[in-house]
Backbone atoms as SQL, in Angstrom:
CREATE TABLE atoms (id INTEGER PRIMARY KEY, chain TEXT, resi INTEGER, resn TEXT, atom TEXT, x REAL, y REAL, z REAL);
INSERT INTO atoms VALUES
  (1, 'A', 1, 'MET', 'N', 15.675, -5.102, -1.227),
  (2, 'A', 1, 'MET', 'CA', 14.241, -5.248, -1.092),
  (3, 'A', 1, 'MET', 'C', 13.614, -3.858, -1.081),
  (4, 'A', 2, 'PRO', 'N', 12.825, -3.519, -2.089),
  (5, 'A', 2, 'PRO', 'CA', 12.154, -2.229, -2.110),
  (6, 'A', 2, 'PRO', 'C', 11.122, -2.112, -0.986),
  (7, 'A', 3, 'ILE', 'N', 11.141, -0.966, -0.334),
  (8, 'A', 3, 'ILE', 'CA', 10.172, -0.665, 0.724),
  (9, 'A', 3, 'ILE', 'C', 9.502, 0.639, 0.344),
  (10, 'A', 4, 'SER', 'N', 8.170, 0.608, 0.252),
  (11, 'A', 4, 'SER', 'CA', 7.404, 1.777, -0.174),
  (12, 'A', 4, 'SER', 'C', 6.558, 2.307, 0.967),
  (13, 'A', 5, 'GLY', 'N', 6.538, 3.620, 1.101),
  (14, 'A', 5, 'GLY', 'CA', 5.631, 4.290, 2.027),
  (15, 'A', 5, 'GLY', 'C', 4.481, 4.848, 1.216),
  (16, 'A', 6, 'LEU', 'N', 3.272, 4.403, 1.521),
  (17, 'A', 6, 'LEU', 'CA', 2.087, 4.785, 0.753),
  (18, 'A', 6, 'LEU', 'C', 1.014, 5.338, 1.681),
  (19, 'A', 7, 'VAL', 'N', 0.129, 6.155, 1.126),
  (20, 'A', 7, 'VAL', 'CA', -1.068, 6.585, 1.836),
  (21, 'A', 7, 'VAL', 'C', -2.248, 6.296, 0.922),
  (22, 'A', 8, 'LEU', 'N', -3.149, 5.438, 1.392),
  (23, 'A', 8, 'LEU', 'CA', -4.332, 5.078, 0.623),
  (24, 'A', 8, 'LEU', 'C', -5.507, 5.920, 1.091),
  (25, 'A', 9, 'THR', 'N', -6.253, 6.465, 0.143),
  (26, 'A', 9, 'THR', 'CA', -7.495, 7.160, 0.460),
  (27, 'A', 9, 'THR', 'C', -8.625, 6.205, 0.131),
  (28, 'A', 10, 'THR', 'N', -9.456, 5.946, 1.119),
  (29, 'A', 10, 'THR', 'CA', -10.535, 4.974, 0.962),
  (30, 'A', 10, 'THR', 'C', -11.892, 5.660, 0.916),
  (31, 'A', 11, 'ARG', 'N', -12.873, 4.955, 0.366),
  (32, 'A', 11, 'ARG', 'CA', -14.261, 5.411, 0.499),
  (33, 'A', 11, 'ARG', 'C', -14.657, 5.113, 1.940),
  (34, 'A', 12, 'ALA', 'N', -15.292, 6.071, 2.588),
  (35, 'A', 12, 'ALA', 'CA', -15.653, 5.909, 4.001),
  (36, 'A', 12, 'ALA', 'C', -16.481, 4.642, 4.226),
  (37, 'A', 13, 'SER', 'N', -17.402, 4.366, 3.317),
  (38, 'A', 13, 'SER', 'CA', -18.286, 3.202, 3.485),
  (39, 'A', 13, 'SER', 'C', -17.546, 1.873, 3.321),
  (40, 'A', 14, 'ASP', 'N', -16.379, 1.884, 2.689),
  (41, 'A', 14, 'ASP', 'CA', -15.629, 0.657, 2.428),
  (42, 'A', 14, 'ASP', 'C', -14.380, 0.517, 3.292),
  (43, 'A', 15, 'GLN', 'N', -14.121, 1.483, 4.167),
  (44, 'A', 15, 'GLN', 'CA', -12.845, 1.482, 4.869),
  (45, 'A', 15, 'GLN', 'C', -12.615, 0.216, 5.704),
  (46, 'A', 16, 'ALA', 'N', -13.609, -0.271, 6.409),
  (47, 'A', 16, 'ALA', 'CA', -13.421, -1.473, 7.229),
  (48, 'A', 16, 'ALA', 'C', -13.006, -2.667, 6.367),
  (49, 'A', 17, 'ALA', 'N', -13.639, -2.814, 5.215),
  (50, 'A', 17, 'ALA', 'CA', -13.306, -3.929, 4.314),
  (51, 'A', 17, 'ALA', 'C', -11.907, -3.749, 3.741),
  (52, 'A', 18, 'VAL', 'N', -11.542, -2.521, 3.400),
  (53, 'A', 18, 'VAL', 'CA', -10.201, -2.251, 2.877),
  (54, 'A', 18, 'VAL', 'C', -9.153, -2.583, 3.930),
  (55, 'A', 19, 'LEU', 'N', -9.370, -2.142, 5.161),
  (56, 'A', 19, 'LEU', 'CA', -8.416, -2.427, 6.236),
  (57, 'A', 19, 'LEU', 'C', -8.259, -3.926, 6.444),
  (58, 'A', 20, 'ASP', 'N', -9.361, -4.642, 6.411),
  (59, 'A', 20, 'ASP', 'CA', -9.313, -6.101, 6.577),
  (60, 'A', 20, 'ASP', 'C', -8.497, -6.742, 5.454),
  (61, 'A', 21, 'ALA', 'N', -8.752, -6.318, 4.219),
  (62, 'A', 21, 'ALA', 'CA', -8.018, -6.868, 3.069),
  (63, 'A', 21, 'ALA', 'C', -6.535, -6.522, 3.138),
  (64, 'A', 22, 'LEU', 'N', -6.216, -5.277, 3.527),
  (65, 'A', 22, 'LEU', 'CA', -4.813, -4.869, 3.629),
  (66, 'A', 22, 'LEU', 'C', -4.076, -5.707, 4.663),
  (67, 'A', 23, 'ARG', 'N', -4.707, -5.947, 5.791),
  (68, 'A', 23, 'ARG', 'CA', -4.064, -6.721, 6.872),
  (69, 'A', 23, 'ARG', 'C', -3.797, -8.163, 6.463),
  (70, 'A', 24, 'LYS', 'N', -4.502, -8.646, 5.452),
  (71, 'A', 24, 'LYS', 'CA', -4.311, -10.006, 4.951),
  (72, 'A', 24, 'LYS', 'C', -3.343, -10.064, 3.768),
  (73, 'A', 25, 'THR', 'N', -2.874, -8.907, 3.309),
  (74, 'A', 25, 'THR', 'CA', -2.006, -8.851, 2.141),
  (75, 'A', 25, 'THR', 'C', -0.552, -9.038, 2.551),
  (76, 'A', 26, 'PRO', 'N', 0.120, -10.075, 2.039),
  (77, 'A', 26, 'PRO', 'CA', 1.531, -10.295, 2.384),
  (78, 'A', 26, 'PRO', 'C', 2.400, -9.102, 1.984),
  (79, 'A', 27, 'GLY', 'N', 3.317, -8.741, 2.873),
  (80, 'A', 27, 'GLY', 'CA', 4.242, -7.651, 2.597),
  (81, 'A', 27, 'GLY', 'C', 3.708, -6.278, 2.939),
  (82, 'A', 28, 'VAL', 'N', 2.479, -6.206, 3.449),
  (83, 'A', 28, 'VAL', 'CA', 1.852, -4.920, 3.758),
  (84, 'A', 28, 'VAL', 'C', 1.687, -4.765, 5.264),
  (85, 'A', 29, 'THR', 'N', 2.144, -3.632, 5.773),
  (86, 'A', 29, 'THR', 'CA', 1.936, -3.263, 7.175),
  (87, 'A', 29, 'THR', 'C', 1.050, -2.028, 7.184),
  (88, 'A', 30, 'VAL', 'N', -0.030, -2.089, 7.967),
  (89, 'A', 30, 'VAL', 'CA', -1.027, -1.023, 7.985),
  (90, 'A', 30, 'VAL', 'C', -0.845, -0.162, 9.225),
  (91, 'A', 31, 'GLY', 'N', -0.835, 1.151, 9.021),
  (92, 'A', 31, 'GLY', 'CA', -0.754, 2.092, 10.118),
  (93, 'A', 31, 'GLY', 'C', -2.141, 2.485, 10.611),
  (94, 'A', 32, 'GLU', 'N', -2.187, 3.442, 11.504),
  (95, 'A', 32, 'GLU', 'CA', -3.441, 3.919, 12.090),
  (96, 'A', 32, 'GLU', 'C', -4.162, 4.838, 11.094),
  (97, 'A', 33, 'PRO', 'N', -5.398, 4.497, 10.721),
  (98, 'A', 33, 'PRO', 'CA', -6.139, 5.352, 9.791),
  (99, 'A', 33, 'PRO', 'C', -6.367, 6.747, 10.383),
  (100, 'A', 34, 'ASN', 'N', -6.375, 7.731, 9.494),
  (101, 'A', 34, 'ASN', 'CA', -6.689, 9.106, 9.863),
  (102, 'A', 34, 'ASN', 'C', -7.795, 9.556, 8.928),
  (103, 'A', 35, 'ASP', 'N', -9.018, 9.539, 9.426),
  (104, 'A', 35, 'ASP', 'CA', -10.194, 9.812, 8.610),
  (105, 'A', 35, 'ASP', 'C', -10.233, 8.764, 7.497),
  (106, 'A', 36, 'ARG', 'N', -10.202, 9.148, 6.239),
  (107, 'A', 36, 'ARG', 'CA', -10.267, 8.191, 5.127),
  (108, 'A', 36, 'ARG', 'C', -8.893, 7.780, 4.630),
  (109, 'A', 37, 'ARG', 'N', -7.849, 8.307, 5.228),
  (110, 'A', 37, 'ARG', 'CA', -6.488, 8.004, 4.779),
  (111, 'A', 37, 'ARG', 'C', -5.854, 6.927, 5.659),
  (112, 'A', 38, 'VAL', 'N', -5.168, 6.002, 4.983),
  (113, 'A', 38, 'VAL', 'CA', -4.555, 4.873, 5.679),
  (114, 'A', 38, 'VAL', 'C', -3.080, 4.796, 5.266),
  (115, 'A', 39, 'PRO', 'N', -2.163, 4.970, 6.237),
  (116, 'A', 39, 'PRO', 'CA', -0.746, 4.823, 5.909),
  (117, 'A', 39, 'PRO', 'C', -0.379, 3.342, 5.801),
  (118, 'A', 40, 'VAL', 'N', 0.458, 3.034, 4.821),
  (119, 'A', 40, 'VAL', 'CA', 0.834, 1.652, 4.552),
  (120, 'A', 40, 'VAL', 'C', 2.327, 1.598, 4.230),
  (121, 'A', 41, 'VAL', 'N', 2.980, 0.561, 4.719),
  (122, 'A', 41, 'VAL', 'CA', 4.343, 0.244, 4.306),
  (123, 'A', 41, 'VAL', 'C', 4.257, -1.062, 3.529),
  (124, 'A', 42, 'ALA', 'N', 4.799, -1.057, 2.322),
  (125, 'A', 42, 'ALA', 'CA', 4.758, -2.242, 1.467),
  (126, 'A', 42, 'ALA', 'C', 6.184, -2.693, 1.165),
  (127, 'A', 43, 'GLU', 'N', 6.454, -3.970, 1.394),
  (128, 'A', 43, 'GLU', 'CA', 7.774, -4.554, 1.117),
  (129, 'A', 43, 'GLU', 'C', 7.612, -5.624, 0.047),
  (130, 'A', 44, 'ALA', 'N', 8.546, -5.638, -0.890),
  (131, 'A', 44, 'ALA', 'CA', 8.512, -6.629, -1.968),
  (132, 'A', 44, 'ALA', 'C', 9.948, -7.055, -2.276),
  (133, 'A', 45, 'PRO', 'N', 10.123, -8.237, -2.833),
  (134, 'A', 45, 'PRO', 'CA', 11.478, -8.732, -3.095),
  (135, 'A', 45, 'PRO', 'C', 12.194, -8.043, -4.257),
  (136, 'A', 46, 'THR', 'N', 11.440, -7.485, -5.214),
  (137, 'A', 46, 'THR', 'CA', 12.047, -6.838, -6.383),
  (138, 'A', 46, 'THR', 'C', 11.276, -5.562, -6.725),
  (139, 'A', 47, 'LEU', 'N', 11.877, -4.722, -7.571),
  (140, 'A', 47, 'LEU', 'CA', 11.181, -3.518, -8.019),
  (141, 'A', 47, 'LEU', 'C', 9.915, -3.867, -8.807),
  (142, 'A', 48, 'SER', 'N', 9.999, -4.896, -9.621),
  (143, 'A', 48, 'SER', 'CA', 8.833, -5.322, -10.391),
  (144, 'A', 48, 'SER', 'C', 7.706, -5.776, -9.468),
  (145, 'A', 49, 'ALA', 'N', 8.046, -6.543, -8.450),
  (146, 'A', 49, 'ALA', 'CA', 7.034, -7.004, -7.495),
  (147, 'A', 49, 'ALA', 'C', 6.463, -5.832, -6.707),
  (148, 'A', 50, 'ALA', 'N', 7.293, -4.841, -6.386),
  (149, 'A', 50, 'ALA', 'CA', 6.822, -3.653, -5.663),
  (150, 'A', 50, 'ALA', 'C', 5.814, -2.884, -6.521),
  (151, 'A', 51, 'ARG', 'N', 6.123, -2.749, -7.802),
  (152, 'A', 51, 'ARG', 'CA', 5.208, -2.053, -8.712),
  (153, 'A', 51, 'ARG', 'C', 3.879, -2.814, -8.813),
  (154, 'A', 52, 'LYS', 'N', 3.944, -4.127, -8.943),
  (155, 'A', 52, 'LYS', 'CA', 2.723, -4.934, -9.035),
  (156, 'A', 52, 'LYS', 'C', 1.901, -4.841, -7.758),
  (157, 'A', 53, 'LEU', 'N', 2.569, -4.847, -6.601),
  (158, 'A', 53, 'LEU', 'CA', 1.866, -4.737, -5.324),
  (159, 'A', 53, 'LEU', 'C', 1.164, -3.385, -5.235),
  (160, 'A', 54, 'THR', 'N', 1.856, -2.318, -5.592),
  (161, 'A', 54, 'THR', 'CA', 1.258, -0.982, -5.545),
  (162, 'A', 54, 'THR', 'C', 0.071, -0.892, -6.499),
  (163, 'A', 55, 'GLU', 'N', 0.219, -1.443, -7.688),
  (164, 'A', 55, 'GLU', 'CA', -0.888, -1.433, -8.653),
  (165, 'A', 55, 'GLU', 'C', -2.077, -2.232, -8.133),
  (166, 'A', 56, 'SER', 'N', -1.825, -3.340, -7.447),
  (167, 'A', 56, 'SER', 'CA', -2.940, -4.121, -6.907),
  (168, 'A', 56, 'SER', 'C', -3.670, -3.341, -5.812),
  (169, 'A', 57, 'LEU', 'N', -2.932, -2.553, -5.040),
  (170, 'A', 57, 'LEU', 'CA', -3.573, -1.724, -4.015),
  (171, 'A', 57, 'LEU', 'C', -4.412, -0.630, -4.678),
  (172, 'A', 58, 'MET', 'N', -3.917, -0.070, -5.784),
  (173, 'A', 58, 'MET', 'CA', -4.663, 0.968, -6.501),
  (174, 'A', 58, 'MET', 'C', -6.005, 0.454, -7.017),
  (175, 'A', 59, 'HIS', 'N', -6.054, -0.822, -7.358),
  (176, 'A', 59, 'HIS', 'CA', -7.269, -1.406, -7.927),
  (177, 'A', 59, 'HIS', 'C', -8.145, -2.100, -6.895),
  (178, 'A', 60, 'MET', 'N', -7.765, -2.040, -5.634),
  (179, 'A', 60, 'MET', 'CA', -8.540, -2.669, -4.573),
  (180, 'A', 60, 'MET', 'C', -9.892, -1.960, -4.420),
  (181, 'A', 61, 'THR', 'N', -10.957, -2.728, -4.330),
  (182, 'A', 61, 'THR', 'CA', -12.288, -2.156, -4.133),
  (183, 'A', 61, 'THR', 'C', -12.298, -1.321, -2.856),
  (184, 'A', 62, 'GLY', 'N', -12.781, -0.093, -2.973),
  (185, 'A', 62, 'GLY', 'CA', -12.858, 0.803, -1.825),
  (186, 'A', 62, 'GLY', 'C', -11.694, 1.767, -1.720),
  (187, 'A', 63, 'VAL', 'N', -10.651, 1.559, -2.531),
  (188, 'A', 63, 'VAL', 'CA', -9.508, 2.471, -2.540),
  (189, 'A', 63, 'VAL', 'C', -9.728, 3.479, -3.669),
  (190, 'A', 64, 'GLU', 'N', -9.751, 4.755, -3.299),
  (191, 'A', 64, 'GLU', 'CA', -9.971, 5.808, -4.295),
  (192, 'A', 64, 'GLU', 'C', -8.665, 6.333, -4.886),
  (193, 'A', 65, 'PHE', 'N', -7.595, 6.339, -4.083),
  (194, 'A', 65, 'PHE', 'CA', -6.348, 6.917, -4.545),
  (195, 'A', 65, 'PHE', 'C', -5.197, 6.372, -3.717),
  (196, 'A', 66, 'VAL', 'N', -4.026, 6.260, -4.319),
  (197, 'A', 66, 'VAL', 'CA', -2.816, 5.849, -3.607),
  (198, 'A', 66, 'VAL', 'C', -1.749, 6.907, -3.835),
  (199, 'A', 67, 'ASP', 'N', -1.292, 7.515, -2.749),
  (200, 'A', 67, 'ASP', 'CA', -0.162, 8.444, -2.816),
  (201, 'A', 67, 'ASP', 'C', 1.106, 7.660, -2.493),
  (202, 'A', 68, 'VAL', 'N', 2.091, 7.754, -3.368),
  (203, 'A', 68, 'VAL', 'CA', 3.389, 7.143, -3.101),
  (204, 'A', 68, 'VAL', 'C', 4.233, 8.208, -2.405),
  (205, 'A', 69, 'VAL', 'N', 4.508, 7.987, -1.131),
  (206, 'A', 69, 'VAL', 'CA', 5.244, 8.959, -0.331),
  (207, 'A', 69, 'VAL', 'C', 6.742, 8.757, -0.499),
  (208, 'A', 70, 'SER', 'N', 7.167, 7.498, -0.511),
  (209, 'A', 70, 'SER', 'CA', 8.587, 7.211, -0.680),
  (210, 'A', 70, 'SER', 'C', 8.775, 5.781, -1.162),
  (211, 'A', 71, 'VAL', 'N', 9.921, 5.573, -1.823),
  (212, 'A', 71, 'VAL', 'CA', 10.329, 4.221, -2.213),
  (213, 'A', 71, 'VAL', 'C', 11.815, 4.123, -1.948),
  (214, 'A', 72, 'ASP', 'N', 12.190, 3.160, -1.113),
  (215, 'A', 72, 'ASP', 'CA', 13.605, 2.928, -0.801),
  (216, 'A', 72, 'ASP', 'C', 14.027, 1.649, -1.511),
  (217, 'A', 73, 'PHE', 'N', 14.883, 1.790, -2.504),
  (218, 'A', 73, 'PHE', 'CA', 15.380, 0.628, -3.226),
  (219, 'A', 73, 'PHE', 'C', 16.892, 0.684, -3.341),
  (220, 'A', 74, 'GLN', 'N', 17.538, 1.254, -2.337),
  (221, 'A', 74, 'GLN', 'CA', 18.983, 1.448, -2.422),
  (222, 'A', 74, 'GLN', 'C', 19.765, 0.137, -2.487),
  (223, 'A', 75, 'ASP', 'N', 19.208, -0.950, -2.004),
  (224, 'A', 75, 'ASP', 'CA', 19.950, -2.216, -2.077),
  (225, 'A', 75, 'ASP', 'C', 19.643, -2.992, -3.375),
  (226, 'A', 76, 'GLU', 'N', 18.909, -2.370, -4.292),
  (227, 'A', 76, 'GLU', 'CA', 18.568, -3.011, -5.567),
  (228, 'A', 76, 'GLU', 'C', 19.603, -2.662, -6.634),
  (229, 'A', 77, 'GLU', 'N', 19.868, -3.619, -7.498),
  (230, 'A', 77, 'GLU', 'CA', 20.711, -3.364, -8.668),
  (231, 'A', 77, 'GLU', 'C', 19.830, -2.798, -9.756),
  (232, 'A', 78, 'LEU', 'N', 20.241, -1.708, -10.374),
  (233, 'A', 78, 'LEU', 'CA', 19.431, -1.091, -11.443),
  (234, 'A', 78, 'LEU', 'C', 19.930, -1.471, -12.807);
């Protein structure tokens, strides 16, 4: 199961809505925001699903940028 460590940069005016949406997203755990940056852990069943989840976060209204900090997929077959 791929596990990704991400940091989302949000628009300040949209941060509350982004946090609410993230908390409702399956497989996503939200950390404590630091200014406009929000740490996130994303879990998905496959590498393809992990990529799709990350892409959906990139396109979320109010998200300006997604930094991929780490991806652990050591238990995946390549």
